[in-house]
C-alpha angles and dihedrals in degrees: 000000000000090000090054092051090050092052093048093048091048091050092049092049090049094048094047089068089067124074108231094202095046105037138045121207121220095186111106095198090066090059091048092054097053114004094165100052097045125069133177121252118282126189094229100141101031132084113211096197135025092226094054093252097320101118104189098163116125113229112227133181125250090254091056090049090052094047094046091044093059090051093048093046092080093052093045092052090052090051091048091051089051090053091051090051091051090048091051093048093048094196105143123166105261101174135023116224111234116252095013119118116220108202120228096181126007107191099213100118137038091245090070091057089060088069090067135064130202129216138175139176093269090062089069098035092255101115148344104262123123135194142173140190117216143137116289124223087259091058097254135111114281118198105192142148145118124292114211123181097191112130119223112245096236099112091240108076117069102175133028141172121092139129126185144177122204138179118249122253115282111240143173128220120309092026096294114160119241139174140219119260111214100157092121093062137061104184135063115214126197132175108205142156112211141177100241096274126125114244130193121235114211128196114184121208105181111190134202097261121070093240089066098046092100100039109135129169115219138197131167120245112205116203124197099204126217131099097299129097122234131203114216120198113190123179115228089231090071095060113106125215120245138165126205091349096310127107114238124237092218108058124197132182120262121267102231094193094056103054109140105171143013122202148161124218136188118211109133093136092244109132114224145059123325132195128189119175116198126195101177146341117214148156131243138186112224111191092193092062109078099160113122100188129357098205108068122195111214105210118190134177120270119278092015100102132019119259 
């Protein structure tokens, strides 16, 4: 019995010198000594890809990079000159006037639609939905398509049926990433004309660390349908934090200076066509709304309240 205790203690001391999360042992005799205390490496706290496994990058050759780079150089130099002019003028917006809507996107020309991309489950072989973003007969953006909840019979997909539109990544000259800065505002304003469906508004705030790459704040946009337009004003404090489609237990307020994307998605599980016409998306400062975050987290010391 004492010999067995000595062997177990020796094995534990030897294995404690290895980091289970950072190293992987290939020696089988270590596993035989202590099979319960030693586990293989698992990527539990590490995201392999920013898109959550959806690698949509197009692989190009070095010659294509060189050819496209020479074409893009002219546009990048123009953008760089514009940045220098803005830096020389030094006229940033220091205060937002109450009650005035500052437009982010006014969908009155096809060039504005180029700042957005659409995606659906059929793009990744995970469903049969389809969607498109184009100009409506009234000269506004029309997000429309067909929502299909049929699940592919591949034994891998369990749920299907979503369509989404999202703004492209903000960037500076020479492909440098940038973000929106909305710290002067507290309300999101949209003028839309829907079909009676409920849509989901998404505001992405990708952080530096991989655990925050999929942080998205959500809120439901209810449309009444019919021929009339509606103006929806939604405070940022009402948006709830989610990641990869799941609401998080620990809620935090939105970082207004780190907004990377804005999008609208349709996934209400109602099979059929959908139509959402958008005139503009803007921001507003409402001085009567002083709520910072609607979902408070009551943190207490340990052993004070029951879990």
